[in-house]
C-alpha positions in Angstrom: 23.5 20.2 -58.2 22.1 16.9 -56.7 23.1 13.8 -58.6 20.3 11.7 -60.0 20.2 8.0 -59.0 18.3 5.4 -60.9 16.1 2.8 -59.1 18.7 0.1 -59.3 21.3 2.2 -57.5 18.7 3.2 -54.8 17.8 -0.5 -54.2 21.4 -1.5 -53.9 22.1 1.3 -51.4 19.0 0.3 -49.3 20.2 -3.3 -49.2 23.5 -2.2 -47.8 22.1 0.0 -45.0 21.5 -1.7 -41.7 20.4 0.0 -38.5 23.1 0.5 -35.9 23.2 -2.0 -33.1 21.7 -0.8 -29.8 23.4 -1.9 -26.6 21.1 -3.8 -24.4 23.5 -4.5 -21.6 23.2 -8.2 -22.2 26.1 -8.5 -24.7 24.2 -9.1 -27.9 21.9 -7.1 -30.1 18.3 -8.5 -29.8 17.0 -10.5 -32.8 14.1 -9.2 -34.8 13.1 -5.7 -35.5 15.3 -2.8 -34.2 14.4 -1.6 -30.7 13.3 1.7 -32.1 10.8 0.3 -34.4 7.1 0.0 -33.3 5.5 -3.4 -33.1 2.1 -2.5 -34.5 0.5 -5.9 -33.6 1.7 -5.6 -30.0 0.4 -2.1 -29.8 -3.0 -3.1 -31.1 -3.1 -6.1 -28.7 -2.3 -3.7 -25.8 -4.9 -1.2 -26.8 -7.5 -4.0 -27.2 -6.7 -5.4 -23.8 -7.0 -2.0 -22.1 -10.4 -1.4 -23.9 -11.6 -4.8 -22.7 -10.7 -4.0 -19.1 -12.5 -0.6 -19.3 -15.5 -2.3 -20.8 -15.5 -4.9 -18.0 -15.3 -2.2 -15.3 -18.1 -0.2 -16.9 -20.2 -3.4 -17.1 -19.5 -4.1 -13.5 -20.6 -0.6 -12.5 -23.7 -0.9 -14.5 -24.5 -4.3 -13.0 -24.1 -3.0 -9.5 -26.3 0.0 -10.5 -24.1 2.3 -8.4 -25.6 5.7 -7.5 -24.2 8.7 -9.3 -22.8 10.3 -6.1 -20.9 7.1 -5.1 -19.5 6.5 -8.6 -18.4 10.2 -8.8 -16.6 10.0 -5.4 -14.9 6.8 -6.6 -13.8 8.5 -9.8 -12.3 11.3 -7.8 -10.4 8.9 -5.7 -9.2 7.1 -8.9 -8.1 10.4 -10.5 -6.0 11.3 -7.4 -4.3 7.9 -7.7 -3.8 8.4 -11.5 -2.2 11.8 -10.9 0.3 10.3 -8.5 1.1 7.5 -10.9 1.5 9.6 -14.0 3.2 12.7 -12.5 5.8 10.9 -10.5 5.0 13.2 -7.6 4.0 11.9 -4.2 0.4 12.6 -3.1 0.0 13.0 0.7 -1.6 10.0 2.3 -4.1 12.3 4.0 -5.5 13.2 0.6 -6.1 9.5 -0.2 -7.8 9.1 3.2 -10.0 12.1 2.4 -10.9 10.5 -0.9 -11.8 7.2 0.9 -13.8 9.2 3.4 -15.6 10.9 0.4 -16.6 7.5 -1.0 -17.9 6.3 2.4 -19.8 9.5 3.0 -21.3 9.3 -0.4 -22.6 5.8 0.2 -24.1 7.0 3.6 -25.6 10.1 1.9 -27.4 8.0 -0.6 -28.9 6.0 2.2 -29.8 8.9 4.5 -30.2 11.8 2.1 -27.8 14.1 4.1 -25.0 15.2 1.7 -23.5 17.8 4.0 -20.5 15.5 4.9 -19.8 14.9 1.2 -19.9 18.6 0.4 -17.5 19.3 3.3 -15.0 16.6 2.3 -15.2 17.8 -1.4 -14.2 21.2 -0.3 -11.3 19.9 1.8 -10.1 17.7 -1.2 -10.3 20.8 -3.5 -8.1 22.8 -1.0 -5.6 19.9 -0.6 -5.3 19.5 -4.4 -4.7 23.3 -4.7 -1.8 22.9 -2.2 -0.1 20.1 -4.1 -0.5 21.8 -7.6 2.4 20.3 -9.6 3.3 23.5 -11.3 3.8 24.2 -15.0 3.0 21.7 -17.7 0.0 19.6 -18.5 -1.2 17.5 -15.6 -4.6 16.2 -16.9 -5.4 13.9 -14.0 -4.7 16.7 -11.4 -6.9 19.1 -13.4 -9.7 16.5 -13.7 -9.5 15.7 -9.9 -9.8 19.4 -9.2 -12.8 19.6 -11.5 -14.4 16.6 -9.9 -13.9 18.0 -6.3 -15.1 21.5 -7.3 -17.9 20.8 -9.8 -18.9 17.2 -10.3 -19.2 16.0 -6.7 -21.4 18.9 -5.6 -23.5 18.4 -8.7 -24.0 14.8 -7.8 -24.9 15.9 -4.3 -27.7 18.1 -5.7 -29.2 15.0 -7.4 -29.5 13.0 -4.2 -33.0 12.8 -2.9 -33.9 12.0 0.7 -35.4 8.6 1.2 -39.1 8.5 1.4 -40.5 7.5 4.7 -42.2 4.1 4.6 -45.3 3.2 6.6 -44.4 0.9 9.5 -45.7 -2.6 9.4 -48.8 -3.3 11.5 -48.1 -5.7 14.3 -50.4 -8.6 14.3 -51.4 -11.3 16.8 -52.9 -14.7 16.4 -55.2 -14.1 19.4 -58.5 -12.3 19.5 -58.4 -8.6 20.5 -58.8 -7.8 24.1 -62.1 -6.4 25.2 -62.2 -2.7 26.1 -64.2 -1.8 29.1 -66.2 1.4 29.0 -64.5 4.1 31.0 -61.1 2.5 31.4 -57.9 4.1 30.4 -55.7 2.6 27.7 -52.0 3.0 27.6 
């Protein structure tokens, strides 16, 4: 049977218990809370700072009024970098160059209306991502990058409209028009 303790005994036992010191390699145990305790205020500050940075990036993108195709290509490039950072696996430099090419081709496609280069590069990025699949486990940035290359970038290509031709400006002169003689050829 388990012995019953009264509140005074429990309080006395709690006052005697101290966490074990954790070696820091510096010779002393750090002052303040134990290293395995969470500093809630620091966590809240870190989360708030990250959210402010994300809000600032989103405001910058809205301010620049970036076309959907260009921002999708940039997001794909960022996801490839995030995959490398979080997985600890090296991503070939050629894949980063392809992602940069996709951003440049997307910007040109928005100007010209020709999205064939973006579609081609998206297919190559998808194949390259399949070759560097990290294996088992959850790799969310790799999965999202594959989805962006396979689905989102082609969908953004479908939304691009060719620029409308604009009428050329009429050339003017400050002089009176030249007289045309009947029967003469012009041009």
